VEXDREN-444655 format. One record per residue (C-alpha): x negated, z negated, y negated. Coordinates in Angstrom, 1 decimal. Layout:
% residues N
{{X, Z, Y}}
...
***
This chain:
% residues 701
{{0.0, 0.0, 0.0}}
{{-2.8, -1.0, -2.4}}
{{-4.6, 2.3, -1.6}}
{{-1.4, 4.3, -2.5}}
{{-1.1, 2.5, -5.8}}
{{-4.8, 3.1, -6.6}}
{{-4.4, 6.8, -5.6}}
{{-1.3, 7.0, -7.9}}
{{-3.2, 5.5, -10.8}}
{{-6.0, 8.0, -10.3}}
{{-3.6, 10.9, -10.3}}
{{-2.0, 9.5, -13.5}}
{{-5.4, 9.2, -15.2}}
{{-6.4, 12.7, -14.1}}
{{-3.0, 14.1, -15.3}}
{{-3.5, 12.4, -18.7}}
{{-7.0, 13.9, -19.0}}
{{-5.7, 17.3, -18.2}}
{{-2.9, 17.0, -20.7}}
{{-5.3, 15.6, -23.3}}
{{-7.6, 18.6, -22.8}}
{{-4.7, 21.1, -22.9}}
{{-3.5, 19.7, -26.3}}
{{-7.0, 19.7, -27.7}}
{{-7.6, 23.3, -26.8}}
{{-4.1, 24.8, -27.2}}
{{-3.0, 23.1, -30.4}}
{{-6.4, 22.5, -32.0}}
{{-5.9, 18.7, -32.0}}
{{-9.5, 17.6, -32.4}}
{{-9.1, 13.8, -32.3}}
{{-7.4, 11.4, -29.9}}
{{-5.1, 10.2, -32.7}}
{{-3.9, 13.7, -33.3}}
{{-3.0, 14.2, -29.7}}
{{-1.3, 10.8, -29.3}}
{{0.7, 11.4, -32.5}}
{{1.7, 14.8, -31.2}}
{{3.1, 13.3, -28.0}}
{{4.8, 10.4, -29.6}}
{{7.0, 12.5, -31.9}}
{{9.2, 13.9, -29.1}}
{{9.0, 10.6, -27.2}}
{{10.5, 8.8, -30.2}}
{{13.3, 11.4, -30.4}}
{{14.2, 11.0, -26.7}}
{{14.0, 7.2, -26.6}}
{{16.0, 6.8, -29.7}}
{{18.6, 9.3, -28.5}}
{{19.1, 7.2, -25.3}}
{{19.2, 4.0, -27.4}}
{{22.0, 5.5, -29.5}}
{{24.1, 6.1, -26.5}}
{{23.4, 2.5, -25.3}}
{{24.4, 1.0, -28.7}}
{{27.6, 3.0, -28.7}}
{{28.5, 1.8, -25.2}}
{{27.6, -1.8, -26.0}}
{{29.7, -1.8, -29.2}}
{{32.7, -0.5, -27.4}}
{{32.2, -3.1, -24.6}}
{{32.2, -5.9, -27.2}}
{{35.4, -4.5, -28.8}}
{{37.1, -4.4, -25.4}}
{{35.9, -7.9, -24.5}}
{{37.2, -9.5, -27.7}}
{{40.3, -7.3, -28.4}}
{{41.4, -5.8, -25.1}}
{{41.9, -2.2, -24.0}}
{{43.4, -0.9, -27.3}}
{{42.3, 2.5, -28.8}}
{{41.7, 1.0, -32.3}}
{{41.8, -2.2, -34.3}}
{{44.9, -1.0, -36.2}}
{{46.7, -0.4, -32.9}}
{{45.7, -3.8, -31.6}}
{{46.8, -5.8, -34.7}}
{{50.3, -4.3, -34.4}}
{{50.6, -5.5, -30.8}}
{{48.9, -8.8, -30.4}}
{{49.7, -12.1, -32.1}}
{{48.0, -13.2, -35.4}}
{{46.1, -16.0, -33.7}}
{{44.4, -13.6, -31.3}}
{{43.2, -11.4, -34.2}}
{{41.6, -14.4, -35.9}}
{{40.3, -15.7, -32.6}}
{{38.6, -12.4, -31.8}}
{{36.8, -12.3, -35.2}}
{{36.0, -16.0, -34.9}}
{{34.5, -15.4, -31.4}}
{{32.4, -12.6, -32.9}}
{{31.1, -14.9, -35.6}}
{{30.3, -17.5, -33.0}}
{{28.3, -15.0, -31.0}}
{{26.4, -14.0, -34.2}}
{{25.6, -17.7, -34.8}}
{{24.4, -18.1, -31.2}}
{{22.1, -15.0, -31.6}}
{{20.8, -16.5, -34.8}}
{{20.0, -19.8, -33.0}}
{{18.2, -17.9, -30.3}}
{{16.2, -15.9, -32.9}}
{{15.3, -19.2, -34.7}}
{{15.5, -17.3, -38.0}}
{{18.2, -15.9, -40.3}}
{{19.4, -12.5, -39.2}}
{{18.7, -9.7, -41.7}}
{{21.9, -8.0, -42.9}}
{{19.9, -5.3, -44.8}}
{{18.7, -2.9, -42.1}}
{{17.4, 0.0, -44.2}}
{{15.9, -2.3, -46.8}}
{{13.6, -3.8, -44.2}}
{{12.5, -0.3, -43.3}}
{{11.7, 0.7, -46.9}}
{{9.8, -2.6, -47.3}}
{{7.8, -1.9, -44.1}}
{{6.8, 1.5, -45.4}}
{{5.9, 0.3, -48.9}}
{{4.1, -2.9, -48.2}}
{{3.3, -3.2, -44.5}}
{{1.8, 0.1, -43.5}}
{{4.8, 1.1, -41.4}}
{{4.5, -2.0, -39.2}}
{{7.7, -3.4, -38.0}}
{{8.1, -6.3, -35.5}}
{{10.4, -5.5, -32.5}}
{{11.6, -9.0, -31.6}}
{{13.6, -9.8, -34.8}}
{{15.0, -6.3, -34.8}}
{{16.4, -6.7, -31.3}}
{{18.1, -10.0, -32.3}}
{{19.4, -8.5, -35.5}}
{{20.5, -5.3, -33.7}}
{{22.3, -7.3, -31.1}}
{{24.1, -9.3, -33.8}}
{{25.1, -6.1, -35.6}}
{{26.6, -4.7, -32.4}}
{{28.7, -7.9, -32.2}}
{{29.7, -7.6, -35.9}}
{{31.0, -4.0, -35.5}}
{{32.5, -4.6, -32.1}}
{{34.4, -7.7, -33.2}}
{{35.9, -6.0, -36.2}}
{{33.5, -6.8, -39.1}}
{{33.6, -4.3, -41.9}}
{{30.2, -2.8, -41.3}}
{{28.8, 0.2, -39.4}}
{{26.8, 0.5, -36.2}}
{{24.3, 2.8, -37.8}}
{{22.5, -0.3, -39.1}}
{{21.3, -1.5, -35.7}}
{{20.6, 2.0, -34.6}}
{{18.3, 2.8, -37.6}}
{{16.4, -0.4, -37.2}}
{{16.0, -0.1, -33.5}}
{{14.8, 3.5, -33.8}}
{{12.3, 2.5, -36.5}}
{{11.1, -0.6, -34.6}}
{{10.6, 1.3, -31.3}}
{{8.7, 4.1, -33.0}}
{{6.6, 1.6, -35.0}}
{{5.8, -0.4, -31.9}}
{{4.7, 2.7, -30.0}}
{{2.5, 3.8, -32.9}}
{{0.9, 0.4, -33.1}}
{{0.3, 0.3, -29.4}}
{{-1.4, 3.7, -29.6}}
{{-3.6, 2.6, -32.5}}
{{-2.3, 5.1, -35.1}}
{{-3.4, 4.8, -38.7}}
{{-0.9, 3.4, -41.2}}
{{-0.3, 6.8, -42.7}}
{{0.9, 8.2, -39.3}}
{{2.6, 5.0, -38.5}}
{{4.8, 5.4, -41.5}}
{{5.7, 9.0, -40.5}}
{{6.5, 7.8, -37.0}}
{{8.8, 5.1, -38.4}}
{{10.5, 7.8, -40.4}}
{{11.0, 9.8, -37.2}}
{{12.7, 6.8, -35.6}}
{{14.9, 6.3, -38.6}}
{{16.0, 10.0, -38.7}}
{{16.5, 10.1, -34.9}}
{{18.7, 7.0, -35.1}}
{{20.9, 8.3, -37.9}}
{{21.1, 11.8, -36.4}}
{{22.2, 10.5, -33.0}}
{{24.7, 8.1, -34.5}}
{{26.5, 10.7, -36.8}}
{{25.5, 14.0, -35.2}}
{{23.8, 15.0, -38.5}}
{{20.2, 16.2, -37.8}}
{{19.6, 17.9, -41.1}}
{{21.1, 15.1, -43.3}}
{{19.3, 12.4, -41.2}}
{{16.0, 14.1, -41.7}}
{{16.4, 14.2, -45.4}}
{{17.7, 10.6, -45.5}}
{{14.5, 9.4, -43.8}}
{{12.4, 11.3, -46.2}}
{{14.4, 10.6, -49.4}}
{{15.3, 6.9, -48.8}}
{{12.8, 5.4, -46.4}}
{{9.6, 7.4, -47.0}}
{{10.3, 8.7, -50.5}}
{{8.3, 11.9, -49.8}}
{{9.2, 15.5, -49.0}}
{{5.7, 16.5, -47.8}}
{{5.6, 19.3, -45.2}}
{{3.5, 17.3, -42.8}}
{{6.3, 14.7, -42.8}}
{{9.2, 17.1, -42.5}}
{{8.1, 18.7, -39.2}}
{{7.7, 15.6, -37.1}}
{{11.0, 14.1, -38.5}}
{{13.0, 17.2, -37.8}}
{{11.7, 17.4, -34.2}}
{{12.6, 13.8, -33.5}}
{{16.0, 14.1, -35.1}}
{{16.9, 17.3, -33.2}}
{{15.9, 15.8, -29.8}}
{{17.9, 12.6, -30.5}}
{{20.9, 14.7, -31.5}}
{{20.8, 16.8, -28.4}}
{{20.9, 13.7, -26.2}}
{{23.7, 12.2, -28.2}}
{{25.7, 15.4, -28.0}}
{{25.2, 15.6, -24.2}}
{{26.6, 12.1, -23.8}}
{{29.4, 12.3, -26.3}}
{{30.5, 15.4, -28.3}}
{{29.0, 18.2, -30.4}}
{{32.0, 18.5, -32.7}}
{{31.8, 17.2, -36.3}}
{{32.9, 13.5, -36.5}}
{{35.2, 14.0, -39.5}}
{{36.4, 17.6, -39.3}}
{{38.0, 18.8, -42.5}}
{{38.8, 22.5, -42.1}}
{{40.7, 24.5, -44.7}}
{{39.5, 22.5, -47.7}}
{{37.7, 24.2, -50.6}}
{{37.9, 25.1, -54.3}}
{{41.2, 26.5, -55.4}}
{{39.5, 28.0, -58.4}}
{{36.1, 28.0, -60.1}}
{{37.1, 25.8, -62.9}}
{{38.3, 23.1, -60.5}}
{{34.6, 22.0, -60.3}}
{{35.3, 20.1, -63.5}}
{{37.5, 17.7, -61.6}}
{{34.7, 17.2, -59.0}}
{{32.3, 16.5, -61.9}}
{{34.8, 13.8, -62.9}}
{{34.9, 12.6, -59.3}}
{{31.1, 12.1, -59.5}}
{{31.5, 9.8, -62.4}}
{{34.3, 7.9, -60.7}}
{{32.2, 7.7, -57.5}}
{{29.3, 6.3, -59.4}}
{{31.4, 3.4, -60.8}}
{{32.8, 2.8, -57.4}}
{{29.3, 2.8, -55.9}}
{{28.0, 0.3, -58.4}}
{{31.0, -1.9, -57.6}}
{{30.2, -1.5, -53.9}}
{{26.5, -2.6, -54.4}}
{{27.3, -5.5, -56.7}}
{{30.3, -6.7, -54.6}}
{{28.0, -7.6, -51.7}}
{{25.6, -9.5, -54.0}}
{{28.4, -11.4, -55.6}}
{{30.1, -12.5, -52.4}}
{{26.7, -13.5, -50.9}}
{{26.0, -15.7, -53.9}}
{{29.6, -17.1, -53.6}}
{{28.9, -18.1, -50.0}}
{{25.6, -19.7, -50.8}}
{{26.3, -21.5, -54.1}}
{{29.9, -21.7, -55.1}}
{{31.6, -22.5, -51.9}}
{{28.6, -24.1, -50.3}}
{{29.3, -22.9, -46.7}}
{{26.6, -24.1, -44.3}}
{{24.4, -21.2, -43.2}}
{{25.0, -21.9, -39.5}}
{{28.8, -21.2, -39.8}}
{{28.9, -18.5, -42.5}}
{{29.4, -15.6, -40.1}}
{{32.3, -17.4, -38.5}}
{{34.0, -18.2, -41.9}}
{{33.3, -14.7, -43.2}}
{{34.7, -12.8, -40.2}}
{{37.8, -15.0, -40.0}}
{{38.4, -14.3, -43.7}}
{{38.1, -10.5, -42.9}}
{{40.6, -11.1, -40.0}}
{{43.0, -12.6, -42.5}}
{{42.8, -9.5, -44.6}}
{{43.1, -7.4, -41.5}}
{{46.5, -9.0, -40.6}}
{{48.0, -7.3, -43.7}}
{{45.7, -4.2, -43.8}}
{{44.3, -3.6, -40.3}}
{{42.7, -0.3, -41.7}}
{{39.9, -2.4, -43.2}}
{{38.7, -3.7, -39.9}}
{{35.7, -2.1, -38.1}}
{{33.5, 0.7, -39.4}}
{{36.6, 2.6, -40.7}}
{{36.7, 5.7, -38.5}}
{{40.4, 5.8, -38.3}}
{{40.8, 5.0, -42.0}}
{{38.5, 7.9, -43.0}}
{{40.4, 10.3, -40.7}}
{{43.7, 9.2, -42.2}}
{{42.4, 9.8, -45.8}}
{{41.1, 13.2, -44.8}}
{{44.4, 14.1, -43.2}}
{{46.3, 12.8, -46.2}}
{{48.1, 10.1, -44.2}}
{{48.3, 7.6, -47.1}}
{{50.2, 7.5, -50.3}}
{{48.4, 7.0, -53.7}}
{{49.3, 3.3, -53.9}}
{{48.1, 2.7, -50.3}}
{{44.8, 4.5, -50.9}}
{{44.1, 2.4, -54.0}}
{{45.0, -0.9, -52.3}}
{{43.0, -0.1, -49.1}}
{{40.0, 0.9, -51.3}}
{{40.1, -2.5, -53.0}}
{{40.6, -4.4, -49.7}}
{{37.8, -2.4, -47.9}}
{{35.4, -3.3, -50.7}}
{{36.3, -7.0, -50.4}}
{{36.1, -7.0, -46.6}}
{{32.7, -5.3, -46.5}}
{{31.4, -7.7, -49.2}}
{{32.6, -10.7, -47.2}}
{{31.2, -9.4, -43.9}}
{{27.8, -8.7, -45.3}}
{{27.7, -11.6, -47.7}}
{{28.4, -14.1, -44.9}}
{{25.2, -13.0, -43.2}}
{{26.7, -10.8, -40.4}}
{{24.3, -7.9, -40.0}}
{{25.3, -4.3, -39.8}}
{{25.1, -0.9, -41.6}}
{{26.4, -0.2, -45.1}}
{{26.5, 3.6, -44.9}}
{{29.7, 3.9, -42.9}}
{{31.6, 1.4, -45.0}}
{{30.5, 3.3, -48.1}}
{{31.9, 6.5, -46.6}}
{{35.2, 4.8, -45.9}}
{{35.4, 3.3, -49.4}}
{{34.5, 6.8, -50.9}}
{{37.2, 8.5, -48.8}}
{{39.8, 6.1, -50.1}}
{{38.6, 6.3, -53.7}}
{{38.3, 10.1, -53.5}}
{{41.7, 10.4, -51.9}}
{{43.3, 8.3, -54.7}}
{{41.6, 10.4, -57.4}}
{{42.7, 13.6, -55.7}}
{{46.3, 12.4, -55.4}}
{{46.3, 11.9, -59.2}}
{{44.7, 15.3, -60.0}}
{{46.8, 17.2, -57.5}}
{{50.0, 15.5, -58.7}}
{{49.1, 16.6, -62.3}}
{{48.1, 20.3, -61.4}}
{{49.5, 20.9, -57.9}}
{{49.2, 24.7, -58.1}}
{{45.6, 24.8, -59.4}}
{{43.8, 22.1, -57.4}}
{{43.1, 21.3, -53.8}}
{{45.0, 18.7, -51.9}}
{{43.9, 15.0, -51.9}}
{{42.2, 15.4, -48.5}}
{{39.5, 17.7, -50.0}}
{{38.8, 15.1, -52.7}}
{{38.6, 12.4, -50.0}}
{{35.8, 14.3, -48.4}}
{{33.9, 14.9, -51.6}}
{{34.5, 11.2, -52.6}}
{{32.6, 10.1, -49.5}}
{{29.6, 12.0, -50.7}}
{{29.9, 10.7, -54.2}}
{{30.1, 7.0, -53.3}}
{{27.3, 7.5, -50.6}}
{{25.0, 9.2, -53.2}}
{{25.7, 6.6, -55.9}}
{{25.2, 3.6, -53.6}}
{{22.0, 5.0, -51.9}}
{{20.6, 7.0, -54.9}}
{{20.0, 9.8, -52.4}}
{{22.1, 12.8, -53.4}}
{{20.4, 15.4, -51.2}}
{{20.9, 13.5, -48.0}}
{{24.4, 12.4, -48.9}}
{{25.5, 15.9, -49.7}}
{{24.1, 17.4, -46.4}}
{{25.3, 14.5, -44.3}}
{{28.9, 15.0, -45.5}}
{{28.5, 18.8, -45.0}}
{{27.5, 18.1, -41.4}}
{{30.1, 15.4, -40.9}}
{{33.0, 17.7, -42.0}}
{{31.6, 21.0, -40.8}}
{{33.2, 22.7, -43.8}}
{{30.8, 25.0, -45.8}}
{{33.5, 25.7, -48.4}}
{{33.1, 22.2, -49.7}}
{{29.3, 22.5, -50.3}}
{{29.7, 23.2, -54.1}}
{{31.9, 20.2, -54.8}}
{{29.7, 18.0, -52.6}}
{{26.6, 19.1, -54.5}}
{{28.0, 18.5, -58.0}}
{{29.7, 15.2, -57.2}}
{{26.6, 13.8, -55.4}}
{{24.2, 14.7, -58.2}}
{{26.5, 13.4, -60.9}}
{{27.2, 10.2, -59.0}}
{{23.6, 9.5, -58.3}}
{{22.5, 10.0, -61.9}}
{{25.3, 8.0, -63.5}}
{{25.0, 5.2, -60.9}}
{{21.2, 4.8, -61.7}}
{{22.1, 4.5, -65.4}}
{{24.8, 1.9, -64.7}}
{{22.6, -0.1, -62.3}}
{{19.1, 0.8, -61.4}}
{{19.1, -0.5, -57.8}}
{{20.7, 1.1, -54.7}}
{{22.4, -0.7, -51.8}}
{{19.0, -0.6, -50.0}}
{{16.6, -1.6, -52.9}}
{{18.9, -4.3, -54.5}}
{{18.2, -6.9, -51.7}}
{{14.4, -6.3, -52.1}}
{{14.7, -6.6, -55.9}}
{{16.2, -10.1, -55.3}}
{{13.1, -10.9, -53.3}}
{{10.9, -9.8, -56.1}}
{{9.7, -6.6, -54.3}}
{{9.2, -3.7, -56.7}}
{{9.7, -0.3, -54.9}}
{{10.0, 2.0, -57.9}}
{{7.5, 4.4, -56.4}}
{{7.2, 7.2, -53.8}}
{{5.5, 7.0, -50.4}}
{{2.1, 8.1, -52.0}}
{{2.3, 5.1, -54.3}}
{{3.6, 2.9, -51.6}}
{{0.4, 3.5, -49.7}}
{{-1.5, 1.9, -52.5}}
{{1.2, -0.7, -53.2}}
{{0.6, -2.1, -49.7}}
{{-2.7, -3.7, -50.8}}
{{-3.5, -5.9, -53.7}}
{{-6.6, -5.7, -55.9}}
{{-7.8, -8.9, -54.3}}
{{-7.9, -7.1, -50.9}}
{{-10.2, -4.4, -52.2}}
{{-12.3, -6.4, -54.7}}
{{-16.0, -6.8, -54.0}}
{{-18.1, -9.8, -54.8}}
{{-20.2, -9.0, -57.9}}
{{-23.8, -10.1, -57.3}}
{{-25.1, -8.5, -60.4}}
{{-23.4, -10.6, -63.1}}
{{-25.2, -11.9, -66.2}}
{{-25.2, -15.3, -67.8}}
{{-24.6, -15.6, -71.5}}
{{-28.0, -17.4, -71.9}}
{{-30.0, -14.6, -70.1}}
{{-32.7, -13.2, -72.3}}
{{-32.9, -9.6, -73.3}}
{{-35.7, -8.9, -70.8}}
{{-33.6, -10.1, -67.9}}
{{-30.7, -7.9, -69.1}}
{{-33.0, -4.9, -69.1}}
{{-34.4, -5.8, -65.6}}
{{-30.9, -6.0, -64.2}}
{{-30.0, -2.6, -65.5}}
{{-33.3, -1.1, -64.1}}
{{-32.5, -2.6, -60.7}}
{{-29.0, -1.1, -60.5}}
{{-27.3, 2.3, -60.9}}
{{-24.4, 0.7, -62.8}}
{{-23.7, 1.5, -66.4}}
{{-22.0, -1.8, -67.2}}
{{-22.6, -5.4, -66.2}}
{{-20.3, -8.4, -66.7}}
{{-21.2, -11.7, -68.3}}
{{-19.8, -14.7, -66.4}}
{{-20.1, -18.4, -66.9}}
{{-18.5, -21.1, -64.8}}
{{-16.5, -18.4, -63.0}}
{{-15.1, -17.2, -66.4}}
{{-15.4, -13.7, -67.5}}
{{-16.8, -13.7, -71.1}}
{{-17.5, -10.1, -71.7}}
{{-19.5, -7.1, -70.6}}
{{-22.8, -5.3, -71.5}}
{{-23.2, -1.6, -71.1}}
{{-26.4, 0.5, -71.5}}
{{-24.9, 1.9, -74.7}}
{{-24.6, -1.7, -76.1}}
{{-28.3, -2.4, -75.8}}
{{-29.6, 0.8, -77.3}}
{{-29.8, -0.6, -80.8}}
{{-32.0, -3.5, -79.6}}
{{-34.5, -1.1, -78.1}}
{{-35.8, -0.1, -81.6}}
{{-36.6, -3.7, -82.5}}
{{-39.9, -4.7, -80.7}}
{{-39.3, -8.4, -81.6}}
{{-35.7, -8.4, -80.2}}
{{-36.8, -9.3, -76.7}}
{{-37.7, -12.8, -77.6}}
{{-34.6, -13.7, -79.6}}
{{-31.7, -11.6, -78.2}}
{{-29.6, -13.1, -75.5}}
{{-26.9, -11.6, -73.3}}
{{-24.3, -13.5, -75.4}}
{{-25.5, -11.5, -78.4}}
{{-25.1, -8.1, -76.6}}
{{-21.8, -8.6, -74.9}}
{{-18.5, -7.2, -76.0}}
{{-14.9, -8.1, -74.9}}
{{-13.7, -6.4, -71.7}}
{{-10.9, -4.1, -72.7}}
{{-9.3, -3.6, -69.3}}
{{-9.1, -6.1, -66.4}}
{{-7.1, -6.1, -63.1}}
{{-5.2, -9.2, -61.9}}
{{-6.0, -10.2, -58.3}}
{{-2.3, -10.0, -57.4}}
{{-1.8, -6.5, -58.9}}
{{-0.9, -3.9, -56.4}}
{{-3.4, -1.0, -56.1}}
{{-0.9, 1.5, -57.6}}
{{-0.9, -0.6, -60.8}}
{{-4.7, -0.8, -60.7}}
{{-4.8, 3.0, -60.5}}
{{-2.9, 3.1, -63.8}}
{{-5.5, 0.7, -65.4}}
{{-8.3, 3.0, -64.1}}
{{-6.5, 6.0, -65.7}}
{{-6.7, 4.3, -69.1}}
{{-10.4, 3.2, -68.6}}
{{-13.6, 5.2, -68.8}}
{{-15.5, 2.9, -66.4}}
{{-16.0, 3.2, -62.6}}
{{-15.6, -0.5, -62.0}}
{{-13.1, -3.0, -63.4}}
{{-13.3, -6.8, -63.3}}
{{-10.8, -8.7, -61.2}}
{{-9.5, -12.1, -62.3}}
{{-7.0, -14.5, -60.6}}
{{-4.0, -16.2, -62.0}}
{{-6.1, -19.0, -63.5}}
{{-8.4, -16.5, -65.2}}
{{-11.4, -17.0, -62.8}}
{{-13.6, -14.0, -62.1}}
{{-13.1, -12.8, -58.6}}
{{-15.3, -9.7, -58.4}}
{{-15.1, -6.0, -59.2}}
{{-12.8, -3.2, -58.1}}
{{-14.5, 0.2, -57.7}}
{{-12.7, 3.4, -58.4}}
{{-14.4, 5.0, -55.3}}
{{-12.9, 2.3, -53.1}}
{{-9.5, 3.0, -54.6}}
{{-9.8, 6.7, -54.0}}
{{-11.0, 6.1, -50.5}}
{{-7.8, 4.1, -49.7}}
{{-5.8, 6.9, -51.2}}
{{-7.6, 9.6, -49.2}}
{{-7.1, 7.7, -45.9}}
{{-3.5, 6.4, -46.4}}
{{-2.0, 9.3, -48.3}}
{{-4.0, 12.4, -47.3}}
{{-4.2, 11.1, -43.8}}
{{-8.0, 11.5, -43.3}}
{{-9.2, 9.7, -40.2}}
{{-12.0, 7.9, -42.1}}
{{-13.5, 7.5, -45.6}}
{{-16.1, 10.0, -46.8}}
{{-19.4, 8.3, -47.5}}
{{-22.2, 9.7, -49.6}}
{{-25.9, 9.0, -48.9}}
{{-28.4, 9.3, -51.8}}
{{-32.1, 8.9, -51.6}}
{{-33.5, 6.3, -54.0}}
{{-36.2, 8.5, -55.3}}
{{-33.7, 11.3, -56.2}}
{{-31.4, 9.6, -58.6}}
{{-30.0, 12.9, -59.7}}
{{-29.0, 14.0, -56.2}}
{{-25.5, 13.9, -55.2}}
{{-26.4, 13.5, -51.5}}
{{-24.5, 14.9, -48.6}}
{{-21.0, 14.0, -47.7}}
{{-20.9, 12.7, -44.1}}
{{-17.5, 12.3, -42.4}}
{{-17.3, 9.3, -40.1}}
{{-15.5, 9.6, -36.8}}
{{-12.2, 7.8, -36.4}}
{{-12.4, 4.0, -36.1}}
{{-15.9, 4.0, -37.6}}
{{-16.9, 2.3, -40.8}}
{{-19.9, 2.2, -43.2}}
{{-19.8, -1.1, -45.0}}
{{-21.9, -3.7, -46.8}}
{{-21.6, -7.1, -45.1}}
{{-23.1, -10.4, -46.1}}
{{-25.5, -11.8, -43.4}}
{{-23.9, -14.6, -41.3}}
{{-25.7, -17.9, -41.6}}
{{-26.4, -17.9, -37.9}}
{{-28.7, -14.9, -38.2}}
{{-30.8, -16.1, -41.1}}
{{-34.5, -16.4, -39.9}}
{{-34.0, -14.1, -36.9}}
{{-35.5, -10.6, -36.6}}
{{-33.3, -7.6, -36.3}}
{{-34.2, -7.3, -32.7}}
{{-33.3, -10.9, -32.0}}
{{-29.9, -10.4, -33.7}}
{{-29.0, -7.8, -31.1}}
{{-26.3, -6.4, -33.2}}
{{-26.3, -3.0, -31.5}}
{{-25.9, -4.6, -28.0}}
{{-23.4, -7.1, -29.1}}
{{-21.2, -5.2, -31.6}}
{{-22.3, -1.6, -31.3}}
{{-23.4, -1.4, -34.9}}
{{-26.6, -0.3, -36.6}}
{{-28.2, -1.7, -39.7}}
{{-29.1, 1.2, -42.0}}
{{-30.5, -0.8, -44.9}}
{{-31.0, -4.3, -46.2}}
{{-30.1, -5.4, -49.7}}
{{-32.0, -8.5, -50.6}}
{{-32.0, -10.5, -53.9}}
{{-35.4, -10.6, -55.7}}
{{-36.9, -11.8, -58.9}}
{{-36.3, -8.4, -60.6}}
{{-32.9, -7.8, -59.1}}
{{-31.9, -6.4, -55.8}}
{{-34.5, -5.0, -53.4}}
{{-33.6, -2.2, -50.9}}
{{-35.3, -2.4, -47.5}}
{{-35.2, 0.0, -44.6}}
{{-35.5, -2.4, -41.7}}
{{-37.1, -2.1, -38.3}}
{{-36.9, -4.3, -35.2}}
{{-39.4, -6.8, -36.6}}
{{-37.7, -7.2, -40.0}}
{{-36.8, -10.9, -40.5}}
{{-33.4, -11.4, -41.8}}
{{-33.0, -13.9, -44.8}}
{{-30.2, -15.9, -46.2}}
{{-28.1, -14.0, -48.8}}
{{-29.2, -10.6, -47.4}}
{{-26.5, -7.9, -47.5}}
{{-26.5, -5.6, -44.5}}
{{-25.5, -1.9, -44.8}}
{{-24.1, -1.3, -41.4}}
{{-22.6, 1.6, -39.5}}
{{-20.5, 1.4, -36.4}}
{{-17.0, 0.8, -34.9}}
{{-14.6, -0.7, -37.3}}
{{-13.9, -3.6, -34.9}}
{{-17.6, -4.4, -34.7}}
{{-18.1, -4.3, -38.4}}
{{-15.1, -6.6, -38.9}}
{{-16.4, -9.0, -36.3}}
{{-19.8, -9.2, -38.1}}
{{-18.1, -9.8, -41.4}}
{{-16.1, -12.6, -39.9}}
{{-19.3, -14.0, -38.1}}
{{-17.6, -13.4, -34.7}}
{{-20.9, -12.0, -33.3}}
{{-19.8, -11.8, -29.7}}
{{-16.3, -10.2, -30.5}}
{{-14.7, -13.2, -28.9}}
{{-15.0, -15.8, -31.6}}
{{-18.4, -17.2, -30.5}}
{{-21.8, -16.8, -32.1}}
{{-25.2, -15.7, -30.9}}
{{-27.0, -18.5, -29.1}}
{{-30.6, -17.5, -30.1}}
***
């Protein structure tokens, strides 16, 4: 038996090597990361497509368990006693509380917000465990009748699975973000049967970029997930709306007006959730442990009088599109749906906001259309057409994503004749909604947490790090009491054009070569001039807490290559180099596998050197010598054997500044040496952390 297992493993390894070689030769994928990323794209689409089917089945199972075998919530409310309605929603709330206890943490009710935050601040890294708990609770929310959508757990599960696969494969953060976008698009596409709109949603909302290298992988994942979902369910549009279109060209004016109405409704939708959440936390003072129970029971109370507000609103949207409600009913249901959604989300029950926004938009659009059509019955389309356009208007206004909202509604209805009204209403609603309230349903929760996401994916790559993360210790500072001769020696020993004057960890000023030119004419100045006399105020500084995209703006206004970094108390923390900032941009945004390093001979100061591209997972870095190695020779340190790294050069402090030494095996390492090392990134990190055996120990001499 053991021999068979070993034989099978050998065949698997051989098969992987053959596949790896085929991909490298056939598709010109030169690095292992390229090939792994190429394989993970369809894998994500297939896995997320299967997950979508599973989530749909589980949601239906919860509904049957709590409500019985009824085709819809509205049908059930009309046939079961009121206490059973309230008991079903209370049981759903209790299950959510139980899942919250098992998770030992509050369950996030803002699914897409967490994805946007993961892309912007965490390099596309998303933990699977909390997403599984939150997704399970969201399935219970929707299945028990809460006024949210099941796309919430589907998007988060798809993104979490793709992020987990990318992390396990060791992908760079740039590709990890793209893979997370693939999972998001696949989840939305499989849930709504909208591959085009889902692809744009992932790019417009989650990634904030329409780069071609992102578009291809996302489309592949979305298409595969949609094919699996269609095979298990249906390929027909979810909300078919045939026969609707413009009655005349000038009717577009009314759809322009619907865009404005949709923007106001969208802002009310966004602020409603925030207000009710604050009401639960502060005004009523409901304990966190029972908020989902209280919230869902309250929704059940509304559902006794208006069962159309229960669940994700599929039947309600269909009724609005088929003109099954009178004007007064549409207006009342729109108000009640807004309240029910705000209560469900505000009580802490997780779920998706996109489907409720579609339902709310259909009701608002239907009411608007009833008024317009009643005024000009012969020149305008029926209220059903306005209900379809209203869905896009509210979705665009609440998400600030007009392109994806327009195309999603086009795919949901399958009606090309509505494309012009959808486009104009979506754009107008998005623009007006941003003017009325700058945050969308996805960025508003992050704004409450103090997270600023007013940037695209390219900026988000820099926003994921702070200046403190990239700042280097400045070993070439001056003291205000340093004589003129020492200032000159420092400039002769470095290639820098500006040095900073620091005393007691306080930045006092800076001295540049230009600032000391006037003292060169005075032969007696060397004995009386001090650094304090030469320094000038520093015009531009970077705070340690500033994100790198803000630091880039400071560099854009400065003529210097290095900027000082100070902390909240004003202490000098080091310097931030422009080349380091550009290196991060090149790796995270341009997707380069490693930073380009330039080697310059010391006796050729005018030479620009040769650009040497490091292999993936390799680093060239300056590292302070660990205390354990002081006094040992380079051969005794055994850095190559232990960590796989080589010391290219030593930077040693001397009386006249820094000395540069090309070491050999007999070179004795001294305290305060700075090693210029080249090797695997893991080994360089281990040396920097003084983990000289990679396992946390140190060399034993």
